[in-house]
All heavy atoms as an XYZ file, in Angstrom:
488
protein
N      44.393    144.018    147.103
C      44.106    143.143    145.972
C      45.302    142.176    145.777
O      46.339    142.598    145.673
C      43.830    144.022    144.746
C      43.545    143.122    143.480
S      42.919    144.150    142.133
C      44.332    144.493    141.218
N      45.030    140.925    145.701
C      46.119    139.946    145.541
C      46.643    140.076    144.112
O      45.992    140.361    143.128
C      45.455    138.555    145.737
C      44.029    138.787    145.563
C      43.712    140.237    145.882
N      47.983    139.859    143.953
C      48.614    139.857    142.672
C      48.198    138.618    141.898
O      48.537    137.461    142.476
C      50.157    140.012    142.779
C      50.760    140.389    141.509
C      52.173    140.881    141.680
O      52.527    141.261    142.686
N      52.816    141.053    140.552
N      47.825    138.822    140.560
C      47.416    137.623    139.886
C      48.571    137.159    138.899
O      48.434    136.118    138.320
C      46.195    137.935    139.045
C      44.914    138.052    140.003
C      43.637    138.493    139.147
C      42.486    138.839    140.101
N      41.335    139.039    139.380
N      49.583    138.020    138.805
C      50.647    137.674    137.822
C      51.919    137.434    138.433
O      52.159    138.201    139.490
C      50.735    138.760    136.709
C      49.594    138.732    135.779
C      48.344    139.317    136.060
C      49.693    137.971    134.547
C      47.243    139.278    135.134
C      48.556    137.920    133.658
C      47.409    138.591    134.044
O      46.288    138.406    133.172
N      52.916    136.591    137.883
C      54.150    136.415    138.443
C      55.149    136.653    137.394
O      55.063    136.156    136.287
C      54.181    134.875    138.963
C      53.189    134.666    140.140
C      55.586    134.579    139.518
C      52.959    133.299    140.495
N      56.262    137.308    137.904
C      57.300    137.593    136.885
C      58.167    136.274    136.698
O      58.623    135.761    137.689
C      58.234    138.660    137.419
C      59.423    138.929    136.397
C      60.262    140.144    137.067
O      60.090    140.569    138.081
O      61.214    140.519    136.220
N      58.397    135.839    135.438
C      59.054    134.635    135.312
C      60.303    134.802    134.487
O      61.179    133.939    134.560
C      58.197    133.572    134.467
C      57.888    134.119    133.153
C      57.031    133.167    135.247
C      57.465    132.975    132.209
N      60.527    135.924    134.007
C      61.723    136.195    133.107
C      62.019    137.653    133.102
O      61.089    138.480    132.899
C      61.732    135.660    131.699
C      62.987    135.688    130.935
C      63.996    134.839    131.169
C      63.049    136.632    129.948
C      65.094    135.017    130.448
C      64.184    136.840    129.287
C      65.307    135.969    129.459
N      63.352    138.015    133.093
C      63.770    139.467    132.964
C      64.973    139.526    132.138
O      65.915    138.658    132.401
C      63.890    140.143    134.205
C      64.196    141.645    134.211
C      64.201    142.161    135.566
C      63.802    143.634    135.461
N      63.773    144.298    136.754
N      65.033    140.257    131.031
C      66.169    140.310    130.272
C      66.188    141.292    129.131
O      65.339    142.146    129.065
N      67.044    141.257    128.244
C      67.136    142.124    127.029
C      65.927    141.918    126.175
O      65.305    140.849    126.242
C      68.459    141.885    126.242
O      68.357    140.671    125.609
N      65.569    142.896    125.371
C      64.381    142.796    124.558
C      64.558    141.531    123.638
O      63.567    140.898    123.233
C      64.312    144.051    123.712
C      64.982    145.068    124.648
C      66.022    144.281    125.452
N      65.824    141.260    123.087
C      65.936    140.078    122.245
C      65.641    138.692    123.030
O      64.994    137.851    122.503
C      67.305    140.091    121.534
C      67.421    141.366    120.660
C      67.582    138.810    120.830
C      68.811    141.591    120.163
N      66.133    138.620    124.149
C      65.958    137.483    124.920
C      64.481    137.285    125.369
O      63.938    136.149    125.426
C      66.831    137.495    126.160
N      63.826    138.431    125.665
C      62.330    138.364    125.883
C      61.579    137.894    124.629
O      60.736    137.062    125.019
C      61.983    139.825    126.429
C      60.440    139.808    126.453
C      62.559    139.986    127.889
N      61.957    138.248    123.542
C      61.256    137.807    122.325
C      61.440    136.372    122.185
O      60.409    135.680    121.779
C      61.772    138.560    121.120
C      61.211    139.976    120.885
S      61.389    140.624    119.248
C      63.238    140.701    119.150
N      62.568    135.841    122.454
C      62.763    134.351    122.290
C      61.888    133.531    123.309
O      61.198    132.616    122.926
C      64.170    133.966    122.508
C      64.427    132.488    122.639
C      65.153    134.623    121.433
N      61.928    133.991    124.538
C      61.027    133.402    125.552
C      59.536    133.550    125.257
O      58.809    132.645    125.353
C      61.400    133.917    126.990
C      60.581    133.203    128.022
C      62.821    133.568    127.310
N      59.195    134.781    124.793
C      57.856    134.982    124.476
C      57.305    134.079    123.404
O      56.299    133.523    123.472
C      57.691    136.474    124.039
C      56.242    136.886    123.468
C      55.424    137.061    124.753
C      56.526    138.312    122.908
N      58.132    133.876    122.388
C      57.779    133.032    121.306
C      57.577    131.599    121.819
O      56.651    130.865    121.485
C      58.880    133.081    120.181
C      58.461    132.294    119.023
O      57.352    132.476    118.422
O      59.264    131.458    118.468
N      58.418    131.159    122.738
C      58.478    129.717    123.213
C      57.124    129.591    124.046
O      56.517    128.556    123.951
C      59.548    129.479    123.986
N      56.733    130.575    124.745
C      55.558    130.476    125.572
C      54.335    130.566    124.782
O      53.317    129.887    124.994
C      55.418    131.650    126.571
C      56.487    131.538    127.904
C      56.550    132.866    128.612
C      56.277    130.324    128.645
N      54.417    131.283    123.670
C      53.167    131.442    122.848
C      52.925    130.049    122.092
O      51.870    129.599    121.906
C      53.321    132.519    121.722
C      53.126    133.871    122.204
O      52.325    133.963    123.188
N      53.826    134.825    121.800
N      54.022    129.316    121.784
C      53.932    127.979    121.144
C      53.300    126.965    122.080
O      52.634    126.047    121.572
C      55.244    127.458    120.731
C      55.640    128.079    119.440
N      54.977    127.964    118.222
C      56.915    128.763    119.056
C      55.686    128.617    117.262
N      56.714    129.126    117.674
N      53.320    127.214    123.342
C      52.733    126.267    124.391
C      51.366    126.672    124.722
O      50.814    126.100    125.816
C      53.680    125.841    125.468
C      54.137    126.947    126.236
C      54.866    125.071    124.832
C      54.769    126.638    127.528
N      50.843    127.771    124.249
C      49.516    128.306    124.539
C      49.518    129.237    125.694
O      48.362    129.367    126.376
N      50.542    129.855    126.122
C      50.605    130.826    127.066
C      50.811    132.276    126.494
O      51.692    132.414    125.766
C      51.679    130.492    128.145
C      51.410    129.106    128.810
C      51.842    131.666    129.197
C      52.563    128.793    129.710
N      49.995    133.229    126.947
C      50.163    134.578    126.463
C      50.548    135.499    127.582
O      49.843    135.950    128.390
C      48.790    135.072    125.931
O      48.275    134.339    124.927
N      51.958    135.649    127.688
C      52.474    136.355    128.887
C      52.280    137.872    128.692
O      52.001    138.439    127.514
C      53.896    136.078    128.902
C      54.207    135.676    127.482
C      52.924    134.985    126.910
N      52.396    138.623    129.733
C      52.342    140.078    129.593
C      53.845    140.580    129.632
O      54.640    140.133    130.460
C      51.703    140.688    130.874
C      51.748    142.179    130.898
C      50.209    140.244    130.949
N      54.225    141.466    128.743
C      55.612    142.075    128.580
C      55.458    143.427    129.273
O      54.750    144.277    128.836
C      56.017    142.062    126.999
C      57.441    142.750    127.104
C      55.992    140.783    126.564
N      56.416    143.656    130.191
C      56.466    144.943    130.811
C      57.821    145.590    130.349
O      58.881    144.887    130.514
C      56.378    144.814    132.302
C      55.075    144.572    132.822
C      54.998    144.608    134.359
C      53.587    144.348    134.770
N      53.430    144.670    136.195
N      57.776    146.865    129.787
C      58.899    147.471    129.336
C      58.928    148.848    129.889
O      58.342    149.770    129.462
C      58.830    147.553    127.727
C      59.984    148.159    127.202
O      60.886    148.647    127.858
O      60.036    148.188    125.883
N      59.805    148.932    130.977
C      59.877    150.271    131.782
C      60.353    151.315    130.816
O      59.994    152.513    131.003
C      60.829    149.962    132.851
C      60.925    148.555    132.999
C      60.482    147.968    131.620
N      61.215    151.075    129.978
C      61.849    152.107    129.120
C      60.895    152.659    128.056
O      60.814    153.890    127.922
C      63.111    151.686    128.309
O      62.810    150.581    127.464
N      59.878    151.846    127.679
C      58.917    152.259    126.767
C      57.920    153.052    127.466
O      57.358    154.255    127.091
C      58.183    151.116    126.017
N      57.509    152.756    128.746
C      56.612    153.411    129.528
C      57.154    154.790    129.869
O      56.493    155.775    129.857
C      56.355    152.740    130.787
O      55.681    151.513    130.564
N      58.498    154.895    130.220
C      59.144    156.129    130.520
C      59.094    157.036    129.319
O      58.853    158.274    129.488
C      60.520    155.885    131.074
N      59.503    156.545    128.239
C      59.496    157.252    127.024
C      58.212    157.957    126.685
O      58.070    159.092    126.317
C      60.121    156.436    125.836
C      60.238    157.288    124.577
C      60.775    156.454    123.348
N      59.595    155.663    122.876
C      59.378    154.352    122.963
N      60.340    153.580    123.569
N      58.259    153.740    122.449
N      57.109    157.036    126.834
C      55.775    157.661    126.464
C      55.191    158.575    127.460
O      54.473    159.476    126.991
C      54.767    156.369    126.324
C      54.968    155.377    125.295
C      54.173    154.153    125.430
C      54.615    156.188    123.973
N      55.822    158.597    128.634
C      55.294    159.630    129.567
C      56.313    160.825    129.705
O      56.011    161.650    130.509
C      55.210    158.886    131.012
O      56.423    158.454    131.325
N      57.272    160.754    128.839
C      58.210    162.002    128.713
C      59.455    161.893    129.702
O      60.126    163.016    129.782
N      59.636    160.866    130.072
C      60.780    160.669    131.051
C      61.920    159.729    130.291
O      61.503    159.108    129.360
C      60.398    159.929    132.244
C      59.559    160.863    133.154
C      58.101    160.431    133.146
C      59.874    161.907    133.934
C      57.242    161.181    133.982
C      59.035    162.670    134.587
C      57.652    162.335    134.600
N      62.981    159.829    130.817
C      64.102    158.879    130.294
C      64.342    157.635    131.129
O      64.005    157.697    132.335
N      64.899    156.659    130.558
C      65.148    155.514    131.394
C      66.598    154.931    130.847
O      66.876    154.929    129.644
C      64.093    154.506    131.221
O      64.408    153.241    131.819
N      67.427    154.493    131.826
C      68.716    154.075    131.459
C      68.830    152.524    131.185
O      69.814    152.003    130.737
C      69.628    154.461    132.537
C      70.005    155.890    132.859
C      70.879    156.171    133.913
C      70.484    156.674    131.562
N      67.703    151.857    131.581
C      67.753    150.372    131.273
C      66.813    150.048    130.216
O      65.864    150.615    129.775
C      67.206    149.629    132.666
O      67.196    148.366    132.474
C      65.769    150.098    132.999
N      67.220    148.929    129.504
C      66.350    148.563    128.365
C      65.799    147.107    128.742
O      65.320    146.451    127.789
C      67.273    148.331    127.055
O      68.311    147.420    127.277
N      65.991    146.580    129.923
C      65.474    145.254    130.380
C      63.882    145.277    130.229
O      63.374    146.146    130.630
C      65.861    144.909    131.664
C      67.390    144.342    131.659
O      67.977    143.998    130.643
N      68.007    144.290    132.875
N      63.474    144.251    129.794
C      61.954    143.921    129.871
C      61.624    142.746    130.728
O      62.596    141.922    131.042
C      61.515    143.563    128.424
C      61.643    144.796    127.499
C      61.167    144.314    126.079
O      61.023    143.256    125.693
N      60.929    145.372    125.271
N      60.420    142.563    131.134
C      60.123    141.342    131.929
C      58.932    140.729    131.483
O      58.023    141.304    130.852
C      59.908    141.782    133.413
O      58.996    142.815    133.515
N      58.800    139.416    131.588
C      57.606    138.634    131.315
C      56.851    138.228    132.474
O      57.438    137.676    133.443
C      58.085    137.397    130.472
C      58.481    137.551    129.017
C      58.968    136.276    128.432
C      57.348    138.158    128.173
N      55.576    138.452    132.419
C      54.637    137.899    133.485
C      53.731    136.968    133.043
O      53.106    137.209    131.936
C      54.003    139.246    134.211
C      55.043    140.171    134.801
C      55.909    140.974    134.035
C      55.178    140.526    136.085
N      56.710    141.769    134.992
C      56.166    141.463    136.259
C      54.551    140.096    137.307
C      56.578    141.927    137.430
C      55.023    140.542    138.406
C      55.892    141.523    138.601
N      53.325    136.059    133.847
C      52.309    135.070    133.562
C      51.302    134.994    134.649
O      51.648    135.345    135.816
C      52.740    133.681    133.157
C      53.642    133.552    131.964
C      53.522    133.035    134.332
N      50.043    134.600    134.361
C      49.012    134.436    135.325
C      49.430    133.406    136.226
O      50.104    132.287    135.757
C      47.636    134.098    134.642
C      46.552    134.289    135.631
N      46.008    133.305    136.336
C      45.775    135.402    135.874
C      45.118    133.785    137.084
N      44.881    134.971    136.762
N      49.131    133.324    137.536
C      49.481    132.409    138.548
C      49.027    130.983    138.082
O      49.656    129.967    138.329
C      48.863    132.688    139.799
C      49.491    133.654    140.623
C      48.883    133.957    142.054
C      49.664    134.933    142.894
N      49.047    135.004    144.089
N      47.884    130.850    137.356
C      47.301    129.569    136.898
C      48.205    128.871    135.804
O      48.225    127.741    135.697
C      45.941    129.786    136.402
C      44.898    130.221    137.443
O      45.161    130.086    138.663
O      43.972    130.734    137.044
N      49.038    129.665    135.227
C      49.857    129.205    134.147
C      51.370    129.128    134.548
O      52.298    128.696    133.723
C      49.793    130.210    132.932
C      48.392    130.161    132.291
C      48.255    131.251    131.137
O      48.967    132.270    131.216
O      47.651    130.814    130.147
N      51.664    129.354    135.861
C      53.093    129.386    136.238
C      53.765    128.034    135.984
O      54.837    128.067    135.455
C      53.161    129.840    137.618
C      54.609    129.857    138.269
C      54.649    130.233    139.615
O      53.635    130.284    140.290
N      55.866    130.438    140.097
N      53.250    126.899    136.395
C      53.898    125.659    136.380
C      54.048    125.208    134.829
O      55.006    124.774    134.516
C      53.064    124.674    137.044
C      53.043    124.758    138.585
C      54.453    124.795    139.206
O      55.360    123.974    138.734
N      54.821    125.581    140.035
N      53.099    125.580    134.094
C      53.163    125.250    132.658
C      54.181    126.122    132.003
O      54.998    125.596    130.981
C      51.766    125.438    132.005
C      51.764    125.072    130.620
C      50.381    125.264    129.911
C      50.271    124.814    128.540
N      49.039    125.226    127.960
N      54.436    127.393    132.370
C      55.452    128.183    131.784
C      56.934    127.872    132.199
O      57.860    128.026    131.389
C      55.093    129.626    132.328
N      56.956    127.363    133.363
C      58.377    127.021    133.796
C      58.672    125.548    133.452
O      59.546    125.258    132.846
C      58.453    127.212    135.428
C      58.289    128.646    135.692
C      59.870    126.629    135.853
C      58.252    128.863    137.158
């Protein structure tokens, strides 16, 4: 299955919130992936707090 989303940003949760807000203002709804939250919910620990933002391939040029 071809990947439909592309990672455009990775950083601290605060930096991700800033970029997320900017993308929402131009009409893009990115997907936020948070490995530490996923690990916590499944009962594992995680040493990283970085999150990543992913956008659909069709919105990549508009997002950048």
